C-alpha positions as CSV (number, residue, x, y, z in Angstrom):
1,H,5.4,-8.5,0.8
2,K,8.8,-7.8,-1.1
3,V,7.9,-9.9,-4.0
4,I,4.4,-7.6,-4.1
5,M,6.5,-4.4,-3.6
6,L,8.6,-5.1,-6.0
7,N,6.4,-6.2,-8.9
8,R,4.5,-3.0,-8.1
9,E,7.8,-1.0,-8.6
10,S,8.7,-2.9,-11.7
11,G,5.0,-2.1,-13.1
12,N,4.8,-6.0,-14.0
13,I,1.1,-6.5,-13.7
14,N,1.1,-10.2,-14.6
15,A,3.7,-11.5,-11.7
16,L,1.3,-9.2,-9.4
17,K,-2.1,-10.7,-10.5
18,D,-0.1,-14.0,-9.9
19,N,1.1,-13.3,-6.7
20,L,-2.2,-12.2,-5.9
21,V,-3.7,-15.7,-6.4
22,Y,-0.8,-17.2,-4.5
23,I,-1.8,-14.8,-1.5
24,F,-5.7,-15.4,-1.6
25,S,-5.2,-19.3,-1.8
26,I,-2.8,-19.1,1.7
27,I,-5.8,-16.8,3.2
28,A,-8.5,-19.5,2.1
29,T,-6.3,-22.1,3.5
30,I,-5.4,-20.6,7.1
31,E,-9.6,-20.1,6.9
32,K,-10.1,-24.0,6.5
33,E,-7.3,-24.9,8.5
34,Y,-7.5,-22.9,12.0
35,I,-10.3,-20.4,11.8
36,D,-12.7,-22.7,10.7
37,R,-11.5,-25.5,13.1
38,A,-11.2,-23.5,15.8
39,H,-15.2,-22.8,15.1
40,R,-15.8,-26.6,15.6
41,K,-13.4,-26.4,18.5
42,E,-11.4,-28.9,16.7
43,I,-8.0,-26.7,17.6
44,D,-7.5,-24.7,20.6
45,K,-7.9,-20.9,19.7
46,N,-5.6,-19.7,22.6
47,S,-2.8,-21.6,21.0
48,K,0.3,-19.9,19.9
49,E,0.0,-21.8,16.5
50,Y,-3.3,-20.6,16.2
51,S,-2.8,-16.5,17.2
52,D,0.5,-17.0,14.5
53,M,-1.7,-18.0,11.9
54,L,-4.5,-15.1,12.7
55,R,-1.7,-12.7,12.7
56,L,-0.1,-13.9,9.0
57,R,-3.8,-13.4,7.8
58,A,-3.8,-10.1,8.6
59,L,-0.4,-9.7,7.1
60,L,-2.1,-11.3,3.7
61,I,-4.7,-9.7,3.7
62,S,-3.2,-6.1,3.9
63,D,-0.9,-7.1,0.9
64,F,-3.8,-8.5,-1.1
65,K,-5.2,-4.8,-0.7
66,V,-2.4,-3.1,-1.6
67,G,-1.4,-5.5,-4.6
68,L,-5.5,-5.4,-5.8
69,R,-5.5,-1.7,-5.5
70,Y,-2.9,-1.5,-7.6
71,V,-3.6,-4.3,-10.2
72,L,-7.1,-2.3,-10.2
73,S,-5.6,1.0,-10.8
74,K,-3.9,-0.2,-13.9
75,E,-6.4,-2.4,-15.6
76,R,-10.2,-1.2,-14.6
77,N,-11.8,-4.2,-15.4
78,F,-9.7,-7.0,-14.0
79,N,-11.7,-9.7,-12.4
80,F,-9.9,-11.3,-9.6
81,M,-12.7,-14.1,-9.0
82,K,-12.6,-15.1,-12.6
83,Y,-8.7,-15.0,-12.7
84,Y,-8.5,-16.6,-9.6
85,E,-10.7,-19.4,-10.7
86,E,-8.9,-20.0,-14.0
87,S,-5.4,-20.4,-11.9
88,T,-3.5,-23.5,-11.5
89,E,-3.9,-22.6,-7.6
90,N,-7.5,-22.6,-7.8
91,N,-7.3,-26.5,-9.3
92,H,-4.6,-28.6,-7.3
93,I,-2.4,-26.9,-4.7
94,Y,-5.6,-26.0,-2.1
95,E,-8.4,-27.8,-1.2
96,I,-11.4,-25.3,-0.4
97,D,-14.6,-26.5,0.6
98,P,-17.2,-23.9,-1.3
99,K,-18.9,-22.6,1.8
100,L,-15.2,-21.5,2.7
101,F,-15.0,-20.1,-0.9
102,T,-18.6,-18.6,-0.5
103,R,-17.0,-16.7,2.8
104,L,-14.1,-15.6,0.7
105,G,-16.0,-14.3,-1.6
106,M,-17.8,-12.3,1.1
107,L,-14.1,-11.4,2.4
108,F,-13.2,-10.0,-1.2
109,K,-16.0,-8.2,-1.1
110,L,-15.3,-6.2,1.8
111,I,-11.6,-5.6,0.4
112,I,-12.0,-4.2,-2.4
113,V,-14.9,-1.6,-0.9
Protein backbone atom coordinates (compact mmCIF):
# COMPACT_ATOMS: atom_id res chain seq x y z
CA HIS A 1 0.00 0.00 0.00
CA LYS A 2 2.72 2.47 0.99
CA VAL A 3 4.73 1.85 -2.18
CA ILE A 4 1.66 2.53 -4.33
CA MET A 5 1.01 5.78 -2.48
CA LEU A 6 4.67 6.89 -2.63
CA ASN A 7 4.87 6.23 -6.37
CA ARG A 8 1.59 8.03 -6.88
CA GLU A 9 2.68 11.06 -4.82
CA SER A 10 6.01 11.26 -6.65
CA GLY A 11 4.32 10.83 -10.04
CA ASN A 12 6.46 7.79 -10.84
CA ILE A 13 4.07 6.23 -13.35
CA ASN A 14 6.41 3.50 -14.56
CA ALA A 15 7.09 2.23 -11.04
CA LEU A 16 3.36 2.36 -10.32
CA LYS A 17 2.64 0.25 -13.43
CA ASP A 18 5.16 -2.32 -12.21
CA ASN A 19 3.51 -2.28 -8.76
CA LEU A 20 0.16 -2.97 -10.41
CA VAL A 21 1.60 -5.94 -12.28
CA TYR A 22 3.00 -7.36 -9.05
CA ILE A 23 -0.29 -6.82 -7.20
CA PHE A 24 -2.24 -8.45 -10.02
CA SER A 25 0.10 -11.45 -9.87
CA ILE A 26 -0.47 -11.84 -6.15
CA ILE A 27 -4.23 -11.60 -6.63
CA ALA A 28 -4.00 -14.31 -9.30
CA THR A 29 -1.97 -16.52 -7.01
CA ILE A 30 -4.48 -16.14 -4.17
CA GLU A 31 -7.27 -17.00 -6.61
CA LYS A 32 -5.47 -20.13 -7.73
CA GLU A 33 -4.07 -21.34 -4.43
CA TYR A 34 -6.97 -20.56 -2.13
CA ILE A 35 -10.24 -19.71 -3.82
CA ASP A 36 -10.08 -22.33 -6.58
CA ARG A 37 -8.84 -25.00 -4.18
CA ALA A 38 -11.60 -24.15 -1.71
CA HIS A 39 -14.21 -24.58 -4.45
CA ARG A 40 -12.75 -28.01 -5.17
CA LYS A 41 -12.91 -28.69 -1.40
CA GLU A 42 -9.14 -29.18 -1.20
CA ILE A 43 -8.84 -26.64 1.61
CA ASP A 44 -11.14 -25.60 4.42
CA LYS A 45 -13.04 -22.38 3.76
CA ASN A 46 -13.35 -21.90 7.53
CA SER A 47 -9.60 -21.92 8.16
CA LYS A 48 -7.81 -18.82 9.41
CA GLU A 49 -5.36 -19.03 6.51
CA TYR A 50 -8.20 -18.98 3.98
CA SER A 51 -9.92 -15.99 5.62
CA ASP A 52 -6.57 -14.17 5.88
CA MET A 53 -5.99 -14.69 2.16
CA LEU A 54 -9.47 -13.39 1.32
CA ARG A 55 -8.80 -10.26 3.37
CA LEU A 56 -5.41 -9.80 1.72
CA ARG A 57 -7.00 -10.22 -1.70
CA ALA A 58 -9.61 -7.56 -0.86
CA LEU A 59 -6.90 -5.12 0.23
CA LEU A 60 -4.85 -5.82 -2.89
CA ILE A 61 -7.86 -5.28 -5.15
CA SER A 62 -8.47 -1.95 -3.43
CA ASP A 63 -4.84 -0.88 -3.93
CA PHE A 64 -4.99 -2.10 -7.52
CA LYS A 65 -8.07 0.04 -8.21
CA VAL A 66 -6.48 3.16 -6.71
CA GLY A 67 -3.24 2.69 -8.61
CA LEU A 68 -4.90 1.85 -11.91
CA ARG A 69 -7.23 4.85 -11.72
CA TYR A 70 -4.24 7.10 -11.18
CA VAL A 71 -2.28 5.61 -14.10
CA LEU A 72 -5.34 5.90 -16.37
CA SER A 73 -5.81 9.53 -15.33
CA LYS A 74 -2.28 10.23 -16.58
CA GLU A 75 -2.19 7.85 -19.55
CA ARG A 76 -5.67 7.36 -20.94
CA ASN A 77 -4.54 4.75 -23.50
CA PHE A 78 -2.75 2.54 -20.98
CA ASN A 79 -3.63 -1.12 -21.55
CA PHE A 80 -2.95 -2.99 -18.33
CA MET A 81 -3.49 -6.47 -19.74
CA LYS A 82 -0.99 -5.85 -22.54
CA TYR A 83 1.49 -4.41 -20.05
CA TYR A 84 0.98 -7.42 -17.78
CA GLU A 85 1.42 -9.94 -20.58
CA GLU A 86 4.69 -8.29 -21.60
CA SER A 87 6.03 -8.21 -18.04
CA THR A 88 8.40 -10.68 -16.41
CA GLU A 89 5.77 -11.36 -13.72
CA ASN A 90 3.54 -12.95 -16.34
CA ASN A 91 6.25 -15.31 -17.50
CA HIS A 92 8.12 -16.84 -14.63
CA ILE A 93 7.09 -15.96 -11.10
CA TYR A 94 3.56 -17.35 -10.87
CA GLU A 95 1.84 -20.10 -12.77
CA ILE A 96 -1.65 -19.07 -13.76
CA ASP A 97 -4.16 -21.56 -15.08
CA PRO A 98 -5.79 -20.32 -18.33
CA LYS A 99 -9.28 -20.59 -16.79
CA LEU A 100 -8.12 -18.49 -13.86
CA PHE A 101 -6.61 -15.92 -16.19
CA THR A 102 -9.95 -15.64 -18.01
CA ARG A 103 -11.75 -15.09 -14.69
CA LEU A 104 -9.16 -12.51 -13.65
CA GLY A 105 -9.76 -10.73 -16.94
CA MET A 106 -13.46 -10.56 -16.08
CA LEU A 107 -12.54 -9.32 -12.58
CA PHE A 108 -10.30 -6.71 -14.16
CA LYS A 109 -13.20 -5.45 -16.27
CA LEU A 110 -15.34 -5.13 -13.14
CA ILE A 111 -12.58 -3.23 -11.35
CA ILE A 112 -12.15 -0.53 -13.96
CA VAL A 113 -15.86 0.13 -14.43
